[in-house]
N, C-alpha and C positions, 0 to 999 in steps of 0.2 A: 524457598520462594518467600523473600519477604514481609513480613508481617506491618502494611500498610492500607492506609486505603487507597491510592492509589497503588498496585501492586504491574508492575511488570515482568513478564516471566520467562524461563531465558527456554530456547526451545529443547533443553535438553530433558526438560522435563516427562516424564515417562509416560503419565497418567494422571487426568484431570475430572472429580470429580462434579459434576455437575452439581448446580444448587438445587435446597431443598428447596419447594412450594412452597414449606412454609413460612420460610427466611425471607422474609418481603424486603429486608432493605439489603440486600446482595445480590449482585448480580455480576455474570461472570462473560467479556467480552473477549472476542479476537479478532484480534483485526493486523494489518499488515504494518510494515515496518516502517509504511513510510511518515505513517500518522505518529506514529513514538516520535519518530529522528527527527521529526517537525515539531516539534513540544509541543502538537497540535492537541495533543489530549492533556497534559501538563498545565494546557489553559482552558478547555473549558468543562475538565472533570469536574474543576474544585468549587466550579457556581453549579452542578447540575445537583452535587452531593448537598448543600447551601439549600440548592434550589428545594426540593423532596426528602433528602435524612436516605437517598438508597447510595452506596455504597461500588463503585465499580472494580471490578480488581480486572487487570487485564492480560492478556497474550500475545505478546507483538509478535507473527510471525507472517510470513507471504502470506498471499490471499489462499494459497492451492493448500498448505498447511490448515491455515484457518477453517475453511469448507468445512473438511478434513473432521474438525472436532466441533462443529456444528452438526457434519452424519452422524459421531457417533454421540452427539447429546451430552460431547462434554462440557459444551459452554452456551446460555442460552443466547446469543445473539453473536453475531456477526459487521463486522464493518468494512467491507473490501473493493476492488477494482479491478474486476477481469467481467466484463457483462455476460458472456457467454458459458463462464463455468458457475458464473450465480445463478443466470437461466437455469441452465442444469440441477443444480442446488434445488433449485424451486419444484419444479415442473415432475425433481423425483421424490417431491414430499418432506425433504429433508428443512427446509423454509418455507417460509410466510410471512406474506405484509410486507416485501420488498420495496423498498423507498429510494427515491435518487437524493442524493443532501447534498453533493457539491459535487466539485470540478477542478482539474489546474488539466496540468500537460507536462509528458517528456518533453526531454531533449535530449542533443548527443554532447557529449561534454570530450575534450580531447588533450592535448596536448597545443600550445603554442605554437609551437613549427607547422602541428599539421602536417603531418608526413602522410596522410592519403587526399590531399588537398579536399578534405569533408565538405569546408564551409563553401566552398565555391557551387558544391551541391543543389541544383532543383529539388529535389525529392532525398522524402527515410531510405527507399529503398535504394537513388542510387550511393547513396550516404553510403549504404551496408555495401552492396556492389564494388566502390573506391577500397570497404575500405579490407575487405576478404582477398582482390585485384592485388593490389599493394603487400597481402600479407605481412602486415603490421598488424597489430599486438589490440585486442578486443577485448576488455572485460567482463563475460555476462556474472550474472550473479547466480545464474542457472541453480534454485532454488525452489521452483514451480511457482514463485511468484506472481503479481501480477503486472509488475514488470519485467520476468522472467518472461509470461506469455506473451505480454506485445511483442518483443525483440524476437519472439520465435517465430510469430506470425508477420512480421515484418520480412524474415530472413524469407520464408513458405512465399510472400511476394517477390523477393528477386530470381525463384529456382533456384538457387544457392545452396548448398544445405554448409555450416558456421564449424566445417573439420579443417579451416585451414590450420598453419602453424603459429599461425602470434596470436590466435584461439582460446582466452582460457576463462575455461567454466568452472566456479571458485566455493557455490553452495553457500554465499553469506549473504546476509541485508544488505541492504542501498548503502548503510552507513559504509559497512567496513569495505564493501566494494568497490565505492568511491576513491578510499585511504590507497586501495590497492593499485588502484587505476596510477592513479597519482606516483606512488612510490614508482610504478611499469612505464611510466609516460606515454601511458596508450589509452585508446579510446573507451567510452561505456554511454547506456542510455538512462537516464534518471529521471526520475518523478521531481519537478520544479522545488518540489516543497523543502526534500529536501538536501537538493543542492544549495538553496538557497540558505536553510539549516548549518551545511560544513563549508560554504566555497573559500570563506578567507583560512582558511585550514590544508589547502587543495595550489598546487600547483598546474588549474588545468585552469580551464575557459569553456562557455559554453561557444560551441563551430557551430550547429546548427540547431535551428528551433523552428517552432509554427507552421509544419504540413500538419493538414487536418486528421492523417494517420494517427499522427501526435497527441491528441485528444487523452483525457483520462478522466473520466465518470467512478464519483463512489457512491454505493449504495451500503446502507443497514438495510439488517435481514432478520425477522429473529427464528431462530426456533421451531420446530416445527410443534405444540405442545401436542397434538394428537399421538405421533406420535414416542416423544418423550413428556410422559407429564411430568413428569419428576422435576422437569425445567422451571425455574422461579421466572416464568413469561408474562405474566403480571407488572411485574416489577422492569423489565426488559422491557417492555412496552414501554412503562412510562419515560422512559431512556429516549425509547427508537419516537415520539410522541415531542417531547424537548426537543429534539435535533432538528427536526421536522417542520416545529413551530417556529413564529417572531422569533426569541431570545436567538433559540440555540441556532439560525437560521444568524441572527445578524453577528453575534461573537465570532460565526467561522468567518464571517465578511471581514471580521473585526483584523482577525486575528494577522500580526505581521511581523514580517523581520528582518534585519535593516530597512525596515520603512518601506518592504515591499510586498502584500499579497498574497500569504502564500497558497491559500481555495476560495474560489467562490462557488457563493450557498448557489445551491437548485432544485431544492425541493418545489413541488408541483401540489 
């Protein structure tokens, strides 16, 4: 792993030792690939590090993997976007102090030709039905991320199994999944932030958006220090506090790409 203040760790890392409680200037954050690929963390962390003197090492993974790192005590806090999985993480005693942080939404993107007529559908469940019925290419992250969990929830609403010939489960983050969908001229579901970061490189367009089921909330949750006393809880809480306080929330709202706001701050 590259030794720089903001360290983005690949999922090939086999193990990761939690911060020493005495190391008050260094914390480990497991987070979604969307906060990394969108550029949000590269924007936020230098400001936090300047304000606090605390360095943040980032492990960019899907939500499922990020929460498992928290369950294992391998990180000090998580930033994720899968409400049911997050509630389970806290209820089982792995996480404490869950805080609403921000939100954006998911969109369905695909080729301009739109062979499944996605653009004319009224609900996201109908979009998925049309894709499956027409047996066109749909590229799924297939990685237990928050995006993948949301996708599987929509398939459950359709009462259809995603086992049609055009379905491709690739086990990749959002950026690579978008690239594959573009190459295959298929459909995929993406968070809006990553889409805005990648759209100029892709031969795809937004074909469906705005359904309430595509709401995408993010939380920041501390790992429970009673379960893992060696984690750097105090420094992690400083970061959590900073994110939900006025400066952090303003920076989240101010973060734009191609003139468009990627996330809406939502701390209470």
